ZAMARGU-4260 file (C-alpha; in steps of 0.2 Angstrom, whole numbers, plus 5000, padded with zeros to 4 digits):
<rodrens>
0) 4975/4984/5013 | 4985/4984/4997 | 4977/4995/4983 | 4991/4996/4970 | 5009/4993/4969
5) 5018/5002/4983 | 5002/5010/4990 | 4992/5003/5004 | 4976/5009/5013 | 4980/5008/5032
10) 4967/5018/5040 | 4949/5025/5035 | 4934/5029/5046 | 4923/5027/5031 | 4926/5008/5029
15) 4930/5004/5047 | 4949/5002/5045 | 4952/5014/5059 | 4942/5027/5070 | 4926/5034/5062
20) 4934/5052/5063 | 4948/5047/5051 | 4951/5051/5033 | 4959/5038/5022 | 4977/5035/5027
25) 4989/5029/5014 | 5005/5020/5016 | 5018/5023/5003 | 5032/5010/5001 | 5048/5017/4994
30) 5057/5001/4998 | 5071/5010/5008 | 5058/5020/5017 | 5039/5021/5022 | 5029/5037/5022
35) 5011/5040/5028 | 5000/5052/5018 | 4989/5059/5032 | 4987/5051/5049 | 4968/5052/5053
40) 4962/5061/5069 | 4973/5051/5081 | 4960/5042/5091 | 4965/5025/5086 | 4984/5026/5081
45) 4986/5009/5088 | 4974/5002/5075 | 4983/5011/5061 | 5000/5004/5066 | 4993/4987/5068
50) 4986/4988/5050 | 5003/4993/5044 | 5010/4977/5053 | 4997/4966/5045 | 5002/4972/5028
55) 5019/4966/5032 | 5028/4982/5036 | 5038/4988/5052 | 5030/5005/5058 | 5048/5010/5063
60) 5052/5011/5045 | 5040/5026/5043 | 5052/5040/5040 | 5039/5054/5035 | 5022/5059/5038
65) 5016/5070/5023 | 5001/5080/5026 | 4988/5085/5012 | 4982/5099/5024 | 4980/5104/5043
70) 4962/5098/5047 | 4961/5087/5062 | 4954/5072/5053 | 4970/5072/5042 | 4983/5078/5055
75) 4977/5074/5072 | 4987/5058/5073 | 5004/5066/5070 | 5010/5068/5087 | 5006/5051/5093
80) 5014/5043/5077 | 5029/5054/5078 | 5032/5050/5096 | 5032/5031/5092 | 5042/5031/5076
85) 5052/5047/5077 | 5047/5051/5059 | 5048/5069/5051 | 5032/5078/5047 | 5029/5088/5031
90) 5015/5101/5028 | 5013/5116/5017 | 5020/5132/5024 | 5002/5139/5026 | 4998/5126/5039
95) 5013/5126/5050 | 5007/5138/5063 | 4990/5130/5064 | 4996/5113/5068 | 5010/5119/5080
100) 4998/5131/5089 | 4983/5119/5089 | 4970/5133/5090 | 4954/5124/5087 | 4945/5139/5082
105) 4957/5144/5068 | 4958/5126/5063 | 4939/5125/5060 | 4938/5112/5073 | 4925/5121/5084
110) 4913/5122/5069 | 4917/5104/5064 | 4912/5098/5082 | 4896/5108/5081 | 4892/5100/5065
115) 4894/5083/5072 | 4910/5078/5063 | 4919/5075/5079 | 4913/5072/5097 | 4912/5087/5108
120) 4927/5080/5119 | 4939/5077/5105 | 4955/5087/5108 | 4968/5091/5094 | 4986/5087/5100
125) 4998/5100/5092 | 5015/5095/5085 | 5031/5101/5078 | 5033/5102/5060 | 5050/5097/5053
130) 5049/5102/5035 | 5038/5116/5027 | 5034/5112/5009 | 5028/5124/4995 | 5022/5122/4977
135) 5034/5113/4965 | 5044/5105/4979 | 5048/5086/4978 | 5047/5075/4993 | 5057/5059/4992
140) 5051/5043/5000 | 5065/5030/4996 | 5065/5027/4978 | 5049/5037/4975 | 5047/5056/4972
145) 5031/5065/4976 | 5028/5082/4967 | 5019/5095/4977 | 5005/5105/4969 | 4998/5119/4981
150) 4980/5119/4977 | 4971/5130/4990 | 4952/5130/4990 | 4947/5117/5003 | 4960/5126/5014
155) 4974/5138/5012 | 4987/5124/5015 | 4979/5111/5004 | 4991/5102/4993 | 4990/5087/4981
160) 5005/5075/4978 | 5009/5067/4962 | 5019/5051/4959 | 5024/5042/4944 | 5029/5024/4948
165) 5032/5010/4937 | 5020/5017/4923 | 5006/5022/4935 | 5003/5040/4938 | 4995/5044/4955
170) 4987/5059/4963 | 4985/5060/4982 | 4972/5073/4982 | 4967/5075/5000 | 4950/5085/5001
175) 4954/5095/4985 | 4945/5084/4972 | 4937/5067/4975 | 4928/5054/4965 | 4915/5060/4953
180) 4923/5077/4952 | 4917/5082/4970 | 4926/5096/4979 | 4928/5100/4997 | 4921/5118/4999
185) 4918/5122/5017 | 4909/5136/5026 | 4925/5140/5035 | 4938/5154/5034 | 4952/5148/5022
190) 4940/5138/5011 | 4934/5148/4996 | 4929/5145/4978 | 4940/5159/4971 | 4956/5149/4977
195) 4949/5133/4968 | 4947/5142/4952 | 4964/5150/4953 | 4974/5134/4958 | 4964/5119/4950
200) 4972/5120/4933 | 4988/5114/4941 | 4980/5096/4944 | 4967/5097/4930 | 4981/5096/4917
205) 4989/5081/4924 | 4987/5064/4916 | 4983/5052/4930 | 4978/5034/4932 | 4974/5033/4951
210) 4965/5046/4961 | 4968/5043/4979 | 4957/5056/4989 | 4955/5058/5008 | 4937/5052/5008
215) 4924/5043/4998 | 4929/5031/4984 | 4946/5030/4976 | 4950/5023/4959 | 4966/5015/4952
220) 4961/5018/4933 | 4955/5033/4923 | 4957/5045/4938 | 4959/5059/4926 | 4941/5059/4921
225) 4935/5064/4939 | 4948/5078/4940 | 4942/5085/4923 | 4924/5084/4929 | 4928/5096/4943
230) 4938/5107/4932 | 4924/5109/4919 | 4911/5113/4933 | 4923/5126/4940 | 4922/5135/4923
235) 4902/5135/4924 | 4889/5145/4933 | 4886/5131/4946 | 4901/5125/4956 | 4905/5106/4957
240) 4895/5096/4970 | 4903/5095/4988 | 4908/5079/4996 | 4901/5084/5013
</rodrens>
């Protein structure tokens, strides 16, 4: 589903594009190369790939999977997609061991299952990371460049990706900041408000048009106002509302 020039929504449990466990899965078209921003949980990879084909693309052109963070609803499809496409997987350095070892307790998956976000029999499939990224890096997808902003708070490895393409400024924000200024603060190790306060100014200062989060609504115009709403709340007594 095309949502703007060079960006497609190819999976989402929220709107029925793929499995209910899945976050929003974005396809970035760099012309010479395709990349996925997150993969969903991996329960319906076939549906994600067929959505890509229906949008007119060959999944074999997927050269990169670029992860916003390690949580299973964002990374669980990596192994299956990599096996099919031989793409390279990128994640922040704080998340590498988590996805390679697949320890469901350390990943927060055990608590998530108890909370009803996954079925009890869901199993995370570990995978090998090809490239460890850090704050300030740039990841090229064909003609496009994604700037990496390390923004812990939702998780230690959470990052946002910024693209300026043909006059449009986009932020793929994962679960860091969402529509209406909501954030992804969890009752899990690695998720904390102090990290949010210390890292959030990096993205709050960006002038963005499109806010493309991992869940809930996205917007292709005036995305900056939603980020600013969260930024202002992080400076007050009560934190921003949580999206979960």
